[in-house]
TORTOR-148581 format. One record per residue (C-alpha): residue number from 1; residue in three letters; chain; x, y, z. Coordinates in Angstrom, 1 decimal, always signed. Layout:
REM TORTOR-148581
<pt num="NUM" residuo="ala" cadena="A" u="X" v="Y" w="Z"/>
...
This chain:
REM TORTOR-148581
<pt num="1" residuo="unk" cadena="A" u="+47.8" v="-40.6" w="-17.1"/>
<pt num="2" residuo="unk" cadena="A" u="+46.0" v="-39.9" w="-13.9"/>
<pt num="3" residuo="unk" cadena="A" u="+47.6" v="-36.4" w="-13.6"/>
<pt num="4" residuo="unk" cadena="A" u="+46.5" v="-35.6" w="-17.2"/>
<pt num="5" residuo="unk" cadena="A" u="+42.9" v="-36.6" w="-16.4"/>
<pt num="6" residuo="unk" cadena="A" u="+43.0" v="-34.6" w="-13.2"/>
<pt num="7" residuo="unk" cadena="A" u="+44.5" v="-31.6" w="-15.1"/>
<pt num="8" residuo="unk" cadena="A" u="+41.7" v="-31.8" w="-17.7"/>
<pt num="9" residuo="unk" cadena="A" u="+39.1" v="-31.9" w="-14.9"/>
<pt num="10" residuo="unk" cadena="A" u="+40.8" v="-28.9" w="-13.3"/>
<pt num="11" residuo="unk" cadena="A" u="+40.6" v="-27.1" w="-16.6"/>
<pt num="12" residuo="unk" cadena="A" u="+36.9" v="-28.0" w="-17.0"/>
<pt num="13" residuo="unk" cadena="A" u="+36.2" v="-25.9" w="-14.0"/>
<pt num="14" residuo="unk" cadena="A" u="+38.5" v="-23.1" w="-15.2"/>
<pt num="15" residuo="unk" cadena="A" u="+36.8" v="-23.1" w="-18.5"/>
<pt num="16" residuo="unk" cadena="A" u="+33.4" v="-23.1" w="-17.1"/>
<pt num="17" residuo="unk" cadena="A" u="+34.1" v="-20.0" w="-15.0"/>
<pt num="18" residuo="unk" cadena="A" u="+36.0" v="-18.3" w="-17.8"/>
<pt num="19" residuo="unk" cadena="A" u="+33.6" v="-19.2" w="-20.6"/>
<pt num="20" residuo="unk" cadena="A" u="+30.7" v="-17.7" w="-18.7"/>
<pt num="21" residuo="unk" cadena="A" u="+32.6" v="-14.5" w="-18.5"/>
<pt num="22" residuo="unk" cadena="A" u="+34.4" v="-14.3" w="-21.9"/>
<pt num="23" residuo="unk" cadena="A" u="+33.0" v="-13.2" w="-25.2"/>
<pt num="24" residuo="unk" cadena="A" u="+32.9" v="-15.4" w="-28.4"/>
<pt num="25" residuo="unk" cadena="A" u="+36.0" v="-16.1" w="-30.7"/>
<pt num="26" residuo="unk" cadena="A" u="+38.0" v="-19.1" w="-32.4"/>
<pt num="27" residuo="unk" cadena="A" u="+41.0" v="-21.5" w="-31.5"/>
<pt num="28" residuo="unk" cadena="A" u="+44.3" v="-19.8" w="-31.1"/>
<pt num="29" residuo="unk" cadena="A" u="+46.3" v="-22.6" w="-32.8"/>
<pt num="30" residuo="unk" cadena="A" u="+44.7" v="-21.6" w="-36.1"/>
<pt num="31" residuo="unk" cadena="A" u="+45.5" v="-17.9" w="-35.8"/>
<pt num="32" residuo="unk" cadena="A" u="+47.4" v="-16.5" w="-38.7"/>
<pt num="33" residuo="unk" cadena="A" u="+51.2" v="-16.3" w="-38.3"/>
<pt num="34" residuo="unk" cadena="A" u="+51.3" v="-12.6" w="-39.1"/>
<pt num="35" residuo="unk" cadena="A" u="+48.7" v="-10.3" w="-37.4"/>
<pt num="36" residuo="unk" cadena="A" u="+48.3" v="-6.7" w="-38.3"/>
<pt num="37" residuo="unk" cadena="A" u="+49.8" v="-4.6" w="-35.5"/>
<pt num="38" residuo="unk" cadena="A" u="+46.8" v="-2.3" w="-35.3"/>
<pt num="39" residuo="unk" cadena="A" u="+44.4" v="-5.3" w="-35.2"/>
<pt num="40" residuo="unk" cadena="A" u="+46.5" v="-6.8" w="-32.4"/>
<pt num="41" residuo="unk" cadena="A" u="+46.5" v="-3.6" w="-30.4"/>
<pt num="42" residuo="unk" cadena="A" u="+42.7" v="-3.3" w="-30.8"/>
<pt num="43" residuo="unk" cadena="A" u="+42.1" v="-7.0" w="-29.8"/>
<pt num="44" residuo="unk" cadena="A" u="+44.1" v="-6.4" w="-26.7"/>
<pt num="45" residuo="unk" cadena="A" u="+42.2" v="-3.2" w="-26.0"/>
<pt num="46" residuo="unk" cadena="A" u="+38.9" v="-5.0" w="-26.4"/>
<pt num="47" residuo="unk" cadena="A" u="+39.9" v="-7.8" w="-24.1"/>
<pt num="48" residuo="unk" cadena="A" u="+40.9" v="-5.3" w="-21.5"/>
<pt num="49" residuo="unk" cadena="A" u="+37.6" v="-3.4" w="-21.8"/>
<pt num="50" residuo="unk" cadena="A" u="+35.8" v="-6.6" w="-21.4"/>
<pt num="51" residuo="unk" cadena="A" u="+37.6" v="-7.2" w="-18.1"/>
<pt num="52" residuo="unk" cadena="A" u="+38.8" v="-10.7" w="-19.1"/>
<pt num="53" residuo="unk" cadena="A" u="+42.1" v="-10.4" w="-17.2"/>
<pt num="54" residuo="unk" cadena="A" u="+40.4" v="-9.3" w="-14.0"/>
<pt num="55" residuo="unk" cadena="A" u="+37.7" v="-12.0" w="-14.2"/>
<pt num="56" residuo="unk" cadena="A" u="+40.3" v="-14.7" w="-14.6"/>
<pt num="57" residuo="unk" cadena="A" u="+42.4" v="-13.3" w="-11.8"/>
<pt num="58" residuo="unk" cadena="A" u="+39.4" v="-13.2" w="-9.5"/>
<pt num="59" residuo="unk" cadena="A" u="+38.7" v="-16.9" w="-10.2"/>
<pt num="60" residuo="unk" cadena="A" u="+42.2" v="-18.4" w="-9.7"/>
<pt num="61" residuo="unk" cadena="A" u="+41.8" v="-19.5" w="-6.1"/>
<pt num="62" residuo="unk" cadena="A" u="+38.4" v="-20.9" w="-6.8"/>
<pt num="63" residuo="unk" cadena="A" u="+39.6" v="-22.7" w="-9.9"/>
<pt num="64" residuo="unk" cadena="A" u="+42.6" v="-24.2" w="-8.2"/>
<pt num="65" residuo="unk" cadena="A" u="+40.4" v="-25.3" w="-5.2"/>
<pt num="66" residuo="unk" cadena="A" u="+37.9" v="-27.0" w="-7.6"/>
<pt num="67" residuo="unk" cadena="A" u="+40.7" v="-28.7" w="-9.4"/>
<pt num="68" residuo="unk" cadena="A" u="+42.1" v="-30.1" w="-6.1"/>
<pt num="69" residuo="unk" cadena="A" u="+38.6" v="-31.3" w="-5.0"/>
<pt num="70" residuo="unk" cadena="A" u="+38.0" v="-33.0" w="-8.4"/>
<pt num="71" residuo="unk" cadena="A" u="+41.5" v="-34.6" w="-8.2"/>
<pt num="72" residuo="unk" cadena="A" u="+40.7" v="-36.0" w="-4.7"/>
<pt num="73" residuo="unk" cadena="A" u="+37.4" v="-37.4" w="-5.9"/>
<pt num="74" residuo="unk" cadena="A" u="+39.0" v="-39.0" w="-9.0"/>
<pt num="75" residuo="unk" cadena="A" u="+42.1" v="-40.4" w="-7.2"/>
<pt num="76" residuo="unk" cadena="A" u="+41.0" v="-41.3" w="-3.7"/>
<pt num="77" residuo="unk" cadena="A" u="+44.2" v="-43.4" w="-3.2"/>
<pt num="78" residuo="unk" cadena="A" u="+46.4" v="-40.3" w="-3.5"/>
<pt num="79" residuo="unk" cadena="A" u="+47.1" v="-38.7" w="-0.1"/>
<pt num="80" residuo="unk" cadena="A" u="+45.7" v="-35.2" w="+0.5"/>
<pt num="81" residuo="unk" cadena="A" u="+49.3" v="-33.9" w="+0.4"/>
<pt num="82" residuo="unk" cadena="A" u="+49.4" v="-34.7" w="-3.4"/>
<pt num="83" residuo="unk" cadena="A" u="+46.4" v="-32.5" w="-4.3"/>
<pt num="84" residuo="unk" cadena="A" u="+47.5" v="-29.8" w="-1.8"/>
<pt num="85" residuo="unk" cadena="A" u="+51.0" v="-29.6" w="-3.3"/>
<pt num="86" residuo="unk" cadena="A" u="+49.5" v="-29.7" w="-6.8"/>
<pt num="87" residuo="unk" cadena="A" u="+47.2" v="-26.8" w="-6.0"/>
<pt num="88" residuo="unk" cadena="A" u="+50.0" v="-24.8" w="-4.5"/>
<pt num="89" residuo="unk" cadena="A" u="+52.2" v="-25.2" w="-7.5"/>
<pt num="90" residuo="unk" cadena="A" u="+49.4" v="-24.6" w="-10.0"/>
<pt num="91" residuo="unk" cadena="A" u="+48.5" v="-21.4" w="-8.3"/>
<pt num="92" residuo="unk" cadena="A" u="+52.1" v="-20.3" w="-8.3"/>
<pt num="93" residuo="unk" cadena="A" u="+52.6" v="-21.1" w="-12.0"/>
<pt num="94" residuo="unk" cadena="A" u="+49.3" v="-20.2" w="-13.6"/>
<pt num="95" residuo="unk" cadena="A" u="+49.8" v="-17.1" w="-15.6"/>
<pt num="96" residuo="unk" cadena="A" u="+46.6" v="-15.3" w="-16.4"/>
<pt num="97" residuo="unk" cadena="A" u="+48.5" v="-13.5" w="-19.2"/>
<pt num="98" residuo="unk" cadena="A" u="+48.8" v="-16.8" w="-21.1"/>
<pt num="99" residuo="unk" cadena="A" u="+45.0" v="-17.3" w="-21.0"/>
<pt num="100" residuo="unk" cadena="A" u="+44.4" v="-13.7" w="-22.0"/>
<pt num="101" residuo="unk" cadena="A" u="+46.8" v="-14.3" w="-25.0"/>
<pt num="102" residuo="unk" cadena="A" u="+44.6" v="-17.2" w="-26.1"/>
<pt num="103" residuo="unk" cadena="A" u="+41.5" v="-14.9" w="-26.2"/>
<pt num="104" residuo="unk" cadena="A" u="+43.4" v="-12.1" w="-28.0"/>
<pt num="105" residuo="unk" cadena="A" u="+44.6" v="-14.5" w="-30.7"/>
<pt num="106" residuo="unk" cadena="A" u="+41.1" v="-15.9" w="-31.3"/>
<pt num="107" residuo="unk" cadena="A" u="+39.8" v="-12.4" w="-31.7"/>
<pt num="108" residuo="unk" cadena="A" u="+42.6" v="-11.5" w="-34.1"/>
<pt num="109" residuo="unk" cadena="A" u="+41.7" v="-14.6" w="-36.1"/>
<pt num="110" residuo="unk" cadena="A" u="+38.0" v="-14.1" w="-36.4"/>
<pt num="111" residuo="unk" cadena="A" u="+37.6" v="-10.3" w="-36.6"/>
<pt num="112" residuo="unk" cadena="A" u="+39.1" v="-7.7" w="-38.9"/>
<pt num="113" residuo="unk" cadena="A" u="+40.5" v="-4.5" w="-37.5"/>
<pt num="114" residuo="unk" cadena="A" u="+37.3" v="-2.7" w="-38.5"/>
<pt num="115" residuo="unk" cadena="A" u="+35.3" v="-5.3" w="-36.6"/>
<pt num="116" residuo="unk" cadena="A" u="+37.5" v="-4.9" w="-33.5"/>
<pt num="117" residuo="unk" cadena="A" u="+37.1" v="-1.1" w="-33.6"/>
<pt num="118" residuo="unk" cadena="A" u="+33.3" v="-1.5" w="-33.7"/>
<pt num="119" residuo="unk" cadena="A" u="+33.4" v="-4.0" w="-30.9"/>
<pt num="120" residuo="unk" cadena="A" u="+35.5" v="-1.7" w="-28.8"/>
<pt num="121" residuo="unk" cadena="A" u="+33.0" v="+1.1" w="-29.3"/>
<pt num="122" residuo="unk" cadena="A" u="+30.1" v="-1.3" w="-28.4"/>
<pt num="123" residuo="unk" cadena="A" u="+32.0" v="-2.6" w="-25.3"/>
<pt num="124" residuo="unk" cadena="A" u="+32.6" v="+1.0" w="-24.1"/>
<pt num="125" residuo="unk" cadena="A" u="+28.9" v="+1.6" w="-24.4"/>
<pt num="126" residuo="unk" cadena="A" u="+28.2" v="-1.5" w="-22.4"/>
<pt num="127" residuo="unk" cadena="A" u="+30.7" v="-0.4" w="-19.7"/>
<pt num="128" residuo="unk" cadena="A" u="+28.8" v="+2.9" w="-19.6"/>
<pt num="129" residuo="unk" cadena="A" u="+25.5" v="+1.1" w="-19.1"/>
<pt num="130" residuo="unk" cadena="A" u="+24.3" v="+2.2" w="-22.5"/>
<pt num="131" residuo="unk" cadena="A" u="+22.7" v="-0.1" w="-25.1"/>
<pt num="132" residuo="unk" cadena="A" u="+25.5" v="-0.9" w="-27.6"/>
<pt num="133" residuo="unk" cadena="A" u="+25.1" v="+0.0" w="-31.2"/>
<pt num="134" residuo="unk" cadena="A" u="+26.4" v="-2.8" w="-33.4"/>
<pt num="135" residuo="unk" cadena="A" u="+25.9" v="-2.9" w="-37.2"/>
<pt num="136" residuo="unk" cadena="A" u="+23.7" v="-5.7" w="-38.5"/>
<pt num="137" residuo="unk" cadena="A" u="+26.7" v="-7.0" w="-40.5"/>
<pt num="138" residuo="unk" cadena="A" u="+28.8" v="-7.4" w="-37.3"/>
<pt num="139" residuo="unk" cadena="A" u="+25.8" v="-8.8" w="-35.3"/>
<pt num="140" residuo="unk" cadena="A" u="+25.5" v="-11.5" w="-38.0"/>
<pt num="141" residuo="unk" cadena="A" u="+29.2" v="-12.2" w="-38.0"/>
<pt num="142" residuo="unk" cadena="A" u="+29.3" v="-12.5" w="-34.2"/>
<pt num="143" residuo="unk" cadena="A" u="+26.3" v="-14.7" w="-34.2"/>
<pt num="144" residuo="unk" cadena="A" u="+27.8" v="-17.1" w="-36.8"/>
<pt num="145" residuo="unk" cadena="A" u="+31.3" v="-17.1" w="-35.2"/>
<pt num="146" residuo="unk" cadena="A" u="+30.5" v="-17.2" w="-31.5"/>
<pt num="147" residuo="unk" cadena="A" u="+30.2" v="-21.0" w="-31.0"/>
<pt num="148" residuo="unk" cadena="A" u="+33.3" v="-21.8" w="-32.9"/>
<pt num="149" residuo="unk" cadena="A" u="+35.2" v="-19.0" w="-31.3"/>
<pt num="150" residuo="unk" cadena="A" u="+34.3" v="-20.0" w="-27.8"/>
<pt num="151" residuo="unk" cadena="A" u="+35.2" v="-23.5" w="-28.6"/>
<pt num="152" residuo="unk" cadena="A" u="+38.7" v="-22.3" w="-29.7"/>
<pt num="153" residuo="unk" cadena="A" u="+39.1" v="-20.3" w="-26.6"/>
<pt num="154" residuo="unk" cadena="A" u="+38.2" v="-23.2" w="-24.4"/>
<pt num="155" residuo="unk" cadena="A" u="+40.5" v="-25.5" w="-26.4"/>
<pt num="156" residuo="unk" cadena="A" u="+43.3" v="-23.1" w="-25.9"/>
<pt num="157" residuo="unk" cadena="A" u="+42.6" v="-22.8" w="-22.1"/>
<pt num="158" residuo="unk" cadena="A" u="+42.4" v="-26.6" w="-21.8"/>
<pt num="159" residuo="unk" cadena="A" u="+45.7" v="-27.1" w="-23.6"/>
<pt num="160" residuo="unk" cadena="A" u="+47.5" v="-24.6" w="-21.4"/>
<pt num="161" residuo="unk" cadena="A" u="+46.1" v="-26.0" w="-18.2"/>
<pt num="162" residuo="unk" cadena="A" u="+46.6" v="-29.7" w="-19.2"/>
<pt num="163" residuo="unk" cadena="A" u="+50.3" v="-29.0" w="-20.1"/>
<pt num="164" residuo="unk" cadena="A" u="+50.9" v="-27.2" w="-16.8"/>
<pt num="165" residuo="unk" cadena="A" u="+48.9" v="-29.6" w="-14.7"/>
<pt num="166" residuo="unk" cadena="A" u="+50.6" v="-32.6" w="-16.2"/>
<pt num="167" residuo="unk" cadena="A" u="+54.0" v="-31.0" w="-15.7"/>
<pt num="168" residuo="unk" cadena="A" u="+53.3" v="-30.2" w="-12.1"/>
<pt num="169" residuo="unk" cadena="A" u="+51.9" v="-33.7" w="-11.4"/>
<pt num="170" residuo="unk" cadena="A" u="+55.0" v="-35.4" w="-12.9"/>
<pt num="171" residuo="unk" cadena="A" u="+57.2" v="-33.2" w="-10.7"/>
<pt num="172" residuo="unk" cadena="A" u="+55.3" v="-34.2" w="-7.6"/>
<pt num="173" residuo="unk" cadena="A" u="+55.3" v="-37.9" w="-8.6"/>
<pt num="174" residuo="unk" cadena="A" u="+59.1" v="-37.8" w="-9.1"/>
<pt num="175" residuo="unk" cadena="A" u="+59.6" v="-36.1" w="-5.7"/>
<pt num="176" residuo="unk" cadena="A" u="+57.1" v="-38.2" w="-3.8"/>
<pt num="177" residuo="unk" cadena="A" u="+56.7" v="-41.6" w="-5.6"/>
<pt num="178" residuo="unk" cadena="A" u="+55.0" v="-43.0" w="-2.5"/>
<pt num="179" residuo="unk" cadena="A" u="+52.1" v="-40.5" w="-2.9"/>
<pt num="180" residuo="unk" cadena="A" u="+51.1" v="-41.9" w="-6.3"/>
<pt num="181" residuo="unk" cadena="A" u="+51.1" v="-45.6" w="-5.6"/>
<pt num="182" residuo="unk" cadena="A" u="+47.6" v="-46.7" w="-6.5"/>
<pt num="183" residuo="unk" cadena="A" u="+45.7" v="-49.9" w="-6.1"/>
<pt num="184" residuo="unk" cadena="A" u="+44.4" v="-49.7" w="-9.7"/>
<pt num="185" residuo="unk" cadena="A" u="+46.8" v="-49.5" w="-12.6"/>
<pt num="186" residuo="unk" cadena="A" u="+44.4" v="-47.0" w="-14.2"/>
<pt num="187" residuo="unk" cadena="A" u="+45.3" v="-44.6" w="-11.5"/>
<pt num="188" residuo="unk" cadena="A" u="+49.0" v="-44.6" w="-11.7"/>
<pt num="189" residuo="unk" cadena="A" u="+51.1" v="-41.8" w="-13.0"/>
<pt num="190" residuo="unk" cadena="A" u="+53.6" v="-42.2" w="-15.8"/>
<pt num="191" residuo="unk" cadena="A" u="+57.2" v="-42.3" w="-14.8"/>
<pt num="192" residuo="unk" cadena="A" u="+59.1" v="-39.1" w="-15.4"/>
<pt num="193" residuo="unk" cadena="A" u="+61.2" v="-39.4" w="-18.5"/>
């Protein structure tokens, strides 16, 4: 499962960069099946005002490069061509929109439409370099929800990246089995099924 471990390492870097720039929320997999349309639209609007998409886009090259470097450190027996090809394919396939959707779902799960409207107003104030006015009720809610919400966002990011990284690694291993021959059984990739 070397590729999976490498993918998780890649995502660690991705999450570190994204987590420092995203606001709190909860795991997407626990989101309700039906979300109020207005709440969904407001969650999307809030995420856009926060600049999450732009921040993720701005970090893609750095994130992929860090993932490649970590993979090279963890699997020194793999030739540089493996991590270069992995990085090229990851960059081509990473869809920032998938990561944005994780954040939106978390906000939909943890905040009511009224909460989202208030957060939008506060974010606009922040964007205008004003001190945001947030009700004590919402301040308390955000304070209580932030750790769990961020954990859910990071979990969703990790899941997306691990699945894609593993898929890419398996493809490369199938195309170039000589690249993944390792001295240690712990560093071998699973055969493509």
